[in-house]
C-alpha positions in Angstrom: 155.2 48.9 113.7 158.3 49.4 111.5 158.9 52.6 109.7 159.2 52.5 106.0 162.7 52.6 104.5 163.4 55.5 102.1 164.6 53.0 99.4 161.5 50.7 99.7 158.9 53.4 100.2 157.9 53.6 96.5 155.0 51.4 95.7 153.6 50.1 92.5 150.0 50.8 91.7 149.1 47.1 92.4 150.9 47.2 95.8 149.1 50.5 96.8 145.7 49.0 95.8 146.5 45.8 97.7 147.3 47.8 100.9 144.1 49.8 100.6 142.1 46.6 100.1 143.8 45.0 103.1 143.0 48.0 105.3 139.4 48.0 104.1 138.9 44.3 105.1 139.3 42.3 102.0 140.6 38.8 102.3 144.1 37.7 101.3 142.8 35.5 98.6 140.7 38.3 97.1 143.6 40.8 97.2 145.9 38.3 95.5 143.4 37.7 92.8 142.8 41.4 92.2 146.4 42.7 92.4 148.7 39.8 92.1 150.4 40.7 95.4 151.1 37.4 97.3 150.4 37.0 101.0 153.9 37.2 102.5 154.8 40.3 100.4 151.4 41.9 101.3 151.9 41.6 105.0 155.6 42.7 104.8 154.5 45.8 102.9 151.7 46.5 105.4 154.1 46.3 108.3 156.6 48.5 106.6 153.9 51.2 105.9 152.1 50.9 109.2 148.9 49.5 107.7 146.9 46.8 109.5 143.9 44.8 108.6 140.7 44.9 110.7 141.1 43.2 114.0 139.4 39.8 114.8 140.3 38.6 111.3 142.9 36.1 110.0 144.4 38.9 108.0 144.7 41.0 111.2 146.6 38.1 112.8 149.0 37.9 109.9 149.6 41.7 110.1 150.5 41.3 113.8 152.9 38.5 112.9 154.6 40.5 110.1 154.9 43.5 112.4 156.5 41.4 115.1 153.8 42.4 117.7 151.7 40.2 119.9 148.4 39.4 118.3 145.3 40.7 120.1 142.7 38.3 121.4 140.3 38.8 118.5 142.9 38.1 115.9 144.2 35.0 117.7 140.7 33.7 118.0 140.0 34.3 114.3 143.2 32.5 113.3 142.4 29.5 115.5 138.9 29.3 114.0 140.4 29.3 110.5 142.8 26.5 111.4 140.0 24.4 113.0 138.0 24.8 109.8 140.9 23.6 107.7 141.4 20.6 109.9 137.7 19.8 109.7 137.8 19.9 105.9 140.7 17.5 105.9 138.9 15.1 108.1 135.9 15.1 105.8 138.0 14.4 102.8 137.9 10.6 103.4 134.2 10.6 102.7 134.8 12.1 99.3 137.1 9.3 98.1 135.8 6.6 95.7 134.1 3.7 97.4 137.0 1.2 96.9 139.5 3.7 98.4 137.2 4.4 101.3 136.9 0.7 102.1 140.7 0.4 102.0 141.1 3.3 104.3 138.5 2.1 106.8 139.8 -1.5 106.7 143.2 -0.3 107.8 141.7 1.4 110.8 139.7 -1.7 111.8 142.7 -4.0 111.5 144.8 -1.6 113.5 142.3 -1.5 116.4 142.0 -5.3 116.6 
């Protein structure tokens, strides 16, 4: 992990709380809501101060990426699961469309297969 720079080593209270929450296993979304520290900034701060999220989590995978190290198996698996869930949610979104839009969408598929 990278060592903190002397110029950037001062943290605001919100940033310090965000790093503690990350280390304790809170999710990125929860941390952003509580402290206002966005994801990319959070992981860059964590890498600069040598703090990592728990392994086998999506946050742990992002910490590996920010630090420039190879993700461990557990973190890679957690990130792959999260990505698969996101894709599954997108696939289900057609069923949530209004009936007319759904018919239009499915009609295109049928005509394309003929």
